[in-house]
N, C-alpha and C positions, 0 to 999 in steps of 0.2 A: 128371877128374870137374874141373867148375867150378861154381861156386853162386853164383847170383846173388840179392840181397836187395834187395826193395825196399820202400819205406816210404810209407804213404800220410797224408796228413795232411788230415783233415776241419775244416772252419770251420762252424760254428753261427753263427746271428745270430738275435737275439730281438728282436720288435719289441713294444711294448706302447703299446697307442691309447687314448688318454686322452681320453674326452666331457666337453666342456665343459657344465656345468649352464646357460649362458647359450644355449646352442643348443637346450636339449631345450623343447619345447612340449606342454604339457598339453592335454586335451580341451576343448571348449567344457563349459560348465556350463549350469544353468538359471539364469537370472537373469543372465548374462553380457551386457554390452555390446555388438552386433554390427554392422557395415556391412554390407550388400550391394552389391557392385561387379558389374554388368551387362558384355556382353561389347564393351559401348563405351566401356568404361573409367568409364562414370558409375555414381554410386552411387542406388539407391530410395531416393527422398526424401518425406516427408510433407509437405507444404505445405499448412495448414488442414487439410481431411478427405480433399484427395486426394492420391493419389500418383504420381510421374513419374520419370524416369529424366534430368534435364536436366542435372545439376551434377556437378564431379569433386571435389567438395569433399567433407571428411569431419568434417562439423559437428554439431551436435545436430540438426538436421531430418533428416541421415541417419542418427542412432543407433537401432536398435531393441533392445530386450530379450528376450530369447528365454526362453521361458516354457516349460517340458515338462508335457504334460497329466496325467503320469502322476505320481508321486514316488518311483519304485521306485530309483532312483539321481540324484547329480545331473548327471552325465556326458551330454550328450547323442549321441545314437546315431545313424547311419543305419536308419530305418524309424521312430523315436518322432514323436508326433504332437505338436506343439507350436505356440505363439500368439507374435505378434512384436507387444510394446507399442510405440507409438511415443512420444514426446517430450512428444504431446499427452494420453498417457493412454488413448488409444483403442489398438485394436486392429487390424490388418492385416485386410481381410474381402473375403473373394470373393463378388459377387453383391450386387444392389442394384436396386431399383424406379426406372424413369424418371418422371418427370411425368406420363405418362398411367396410371401403374400396371402397367405391362410389365415383367417380371421381366429383367435384363440379367446373364445369367451367368457374363460375362467381365467383367465390371465387376470394379476392385480399388480399393479405398480403406479410411480410417481414420476413419468416421463415428462407429463405437460402440464401447463399452467392454465388450462381451460376451465371453464365453467359450463359444461355442457351436460348434456344427459349419461355420457360415460363417466363423469365425475360424481353425478347425483346419488347420493344414497337415501333410503327410508328409515328413520332410525327408530326402531321399535322396541319397546320395554318391556323387559319379560313380566308375564303376570297381569300385569294392567296398563292402561294408558296415562296419561296425565303429564305431568313436567319430569324432566329428567333432572336426576342429581346424581352429584358423587358417590360413587361405589354402586351403583345401579348396574344390573346387568340388561346389557342391550345387545340387539341383534340389527345389522347393518344391511337392507335388501340393496342390491345394484340393479340397473336399468336391465337388466336379463331376468328378474326376477328371481334369481340365486343371492344368497346370502353370504358375507365374507365369513370364512373357515380356515381355522388353523388346523393341520393336520402333520404333527410332528413341528418342523421350522416353518414349512411350505403355507403361505397364506394365498388363498385362491377363493374364486365364487363359483363352486360347483354345486352345489346342492340349494334347495328350498327350504329346507329343514331349518326347525328351531332347537337344536340339539345342543348338548353342551361343545361341539366343534365350533358352531356358531356364535356361541354366548361368549361375551367380552364384557369384561368391567370396566366401566367407564370410571377413571380417576382425573380429578381435577381439583386442584389446589386453590384455582380462582373462585370457584364454587364453595367450596369450603369454607372460605373466608367472607363470604357475602350471606348476610341475612337473611332469610325467607321472608 
């Protein structure tokens, strides 16, 4: 009779992942300063009362303060109604009257400081819902049902698509500094 003994050794390795708090970004909040970068790499800019997307700079004329229409919570979430206040104190608005008194539904400007339906946008996050974070791609739907779009350097609200011309990357230093 022959007896064979086999010994098995099992090695278990444990890895602990540590998240750096420096890489954690909190959601954008009511009152945060944001910048909106178009598919062209240029930022929405308020110059006087007009809006354009001519410049790559991220300075005061490109800065907008995001304001929630509702005070339910501070965090901005996809589907929220918001306002965008420019450095002038006026809010981004869709719709205007030309010199002949005709309504221009696609016009985007910052002539008025109102918080009415013409200044209200529904912020929509690309892909999924949930909180809006810095560097998310978003869309802004106006009261007309059309979304803010950048065509060349022209900013308008002409189409209801959610395509590349309507996509805006939301940048925010405030949200980047806030832990989730």
